[in-house]
C-alpha positions as CSV (number, residue, x, y, z in Angstrom):
1,M,-19.1,-203.5,-77.7
2,A,-20.0,-206.7,-79.5
3,N,-23.7,-207.6,-79.4
4,D,-23.4,-211.4,-79.7
5,L,-21.4,-213.9,-77.7
6,D,-19.1,-215.0,-80.4
7,S,-18.1,-211.4,-81.3
8,L,-17.5,-210.7,-77.6
9,A,-15.4,-213.9,-77.1
10,D,-13.3,-213.0,-80.2
11,R,-12.7,-209.3,-79.5
12,A,-9.3,-207.8,-78.9
13,L,-7.9,-208.2,-75.4
14,G,-7.3,-205.0,-73.5
15,R,-5.9,-203.9,-70.1
16,T,-7.8,-200.7,-69.5
17,A,-11.0,-200.3,-67.5
18,L,-14.2,-200.8,-69.6
19,P,-16.5,-197.8,-69.6
20,A,-19.7,-198.4,-67.7
21,G,-21.8,-198.5,-70.9
22,E,-19.6,-201.2,-72.5
23,L,-19.7,-203.2,-69.4
24,R,-23.5,-203.0,-69.3
25,S,-23.7,-204.1,-72.9
26,A,-21.3,-207.1,-72.2
27,L,-23.5,-208.2,-69.3
28,L,-26.5,-208.3,-71.5
29,V,-24.7,-210.5,-74.0
30,L,-23.3,-212.7,-71.2
31,G,-26.7,-213.3,-69.7
32,P,-28.3,-213.3,-66.3
33,R,-25.9,-215.6,-64.5
34,W,-23.1,-212.9,-64.8
35,S,-23.0,-209.8,-62.6
36,V,-20.7,-207.1,-61.4
37,T,-19.8,-206.9,-57.7
38,A,-17.4,-204.2,-56.6
39,E,-14.6,-204.5,-59.1
40,D,-15.3,-208.1,-60.2
41,L,-17.1,-209.8,-63.0
42,K,-18.9,-212.7,-61.3
43,L,-20.5,-215.9,-62.3
44,V,-22.6,-218.0,-59.8
45,L,-23.3,-221.3,-61.4
46,P,-25.4,-223.9,-59.5
47,V,-24.4,-227.2,-61.1
48,K,-24.7,-230.8,-59.9
49,P,-23.3,-233.4,-59.6
50,M,-19.9,-232.4,-58.3
51,A,-18.2,-234.1,-61.2
52,R,-20.0,-231.7,-63.6
53,A,-18.9,-228.8,-61.4
54,A,-15.3,-230.0,-61.7
55,E,-15.7,-230.2,-65.5
56,V,-16.7,-226.5,-65.4
57,A,-13.8,-225.6,-63.2
58,A,-11.4,-227.5,-65.5
59,Q,-12.7,-225.5,-68.5
60,A,-12.5,-222.3,-66.6
61,A,-8.8,-223.1,-65.9
62,A,-8.1,-224.0,-69.5
63,I,-9.4,-220.7,-70.7
64,A,-7.4,-218.9,-68.0
65,D,-4.3,-220.6,-69.2
66,E,-5.1,-219.8,-72.9
67,L,-5.5,-216.1,-72.1
68,D,-2.8,-216.0,-69.4
69,H,-5.5,-214.3,-67.2
70,H,-6.5,-216.1,-64.1
71,P,-9.8,-215.8,-62.2
72,T,-10.6,-216.9,-58.7
73,F,-13.0,-219.8,-58.6
74,V,-14.6,-221.7,-55.8
75,M,-16.1,-225.1,-56.3
76,E,-18.4,-226.2,-53.5
77,Y,-21.7,-228.0,-53.5
78,P,-23.8,-227.2,-55.4
79,G,-21.7,-225.5,-58.0
80,V,-19.0,-223.0,-59.0
81,T,-18.5,-219.3,-58.2
82,L,-16.0,-217.4,-60.4
83,T,-14.8,-213.9,-60.0
84,I,-12.4,-212.1,-62.4
85,H,-10.9,-208.6,-62.8
86,S,-7.6,-207.3,-64.0
87,H,-5.6,-207.0,-60.9
88,D,-3.0,-204.6,-62.2
89,V,-5.7,-202.0,-63.1
90,K,-8.2,-203.0,-60.3
91,A,-11.0,-202.9,-62.8
92,I,-12.9,-205.0,-65.3
93,T,-11.3,-204.9,-68.7
94,A,-11.8,-206.2,-72.2
95,T,-9.7,-209.2,-71.3
96,D,-12.0,-210.1,-68.4
97,V,-15.0,-209.8,-70.7
98,V,-13.4,-212.0,-73.4
99,Y,-12.6,-214.6,-70.7
100,A,-16.2,-214.5,-69.5
101,A,-17.6,-214.8,-73.1
102,R,-15.4,-217.8,-73.9
103,L,-16.5,-219.5,-70.8
104,E,-20.1,-218.6,-71.3
105,R,-19.9,-219.9,-74.9
106,W,-18.6,-223.2,-73.6
107,L,-21.3,-223.4,-70.9
108,R,-24.0,-222.9,-73.5
109,A,-22.6,-225.4,-75.9
110,K,-22.5,-228.0,-73.0
111,A,-26.0,-227.0,-71.8
112,V,-24.7,-226.1,-68.4
């Protein structure tokens, strides 16, 4: 598993469940706002004002379209909650981690 965000964001996509050790490593790279709940990779992002939250949601949607991999996200005051997993395998896969890393890279670049 990649040990930095850029390597994680640029890794090959995959549709098999990540082993627990790889998932733990990915979470360390993604940072403390990401977690695993049941079979989902989850981001809880408090962000204000609502226009800024909408900007985050728009970027999350753009990355989803780019990867043809679509999360569930809820935008409600004061922020955004996003969950993602590969529905066909009912697990977190490399594609989910790449999605999360690309979003996290954007969030850090925008100081969100």
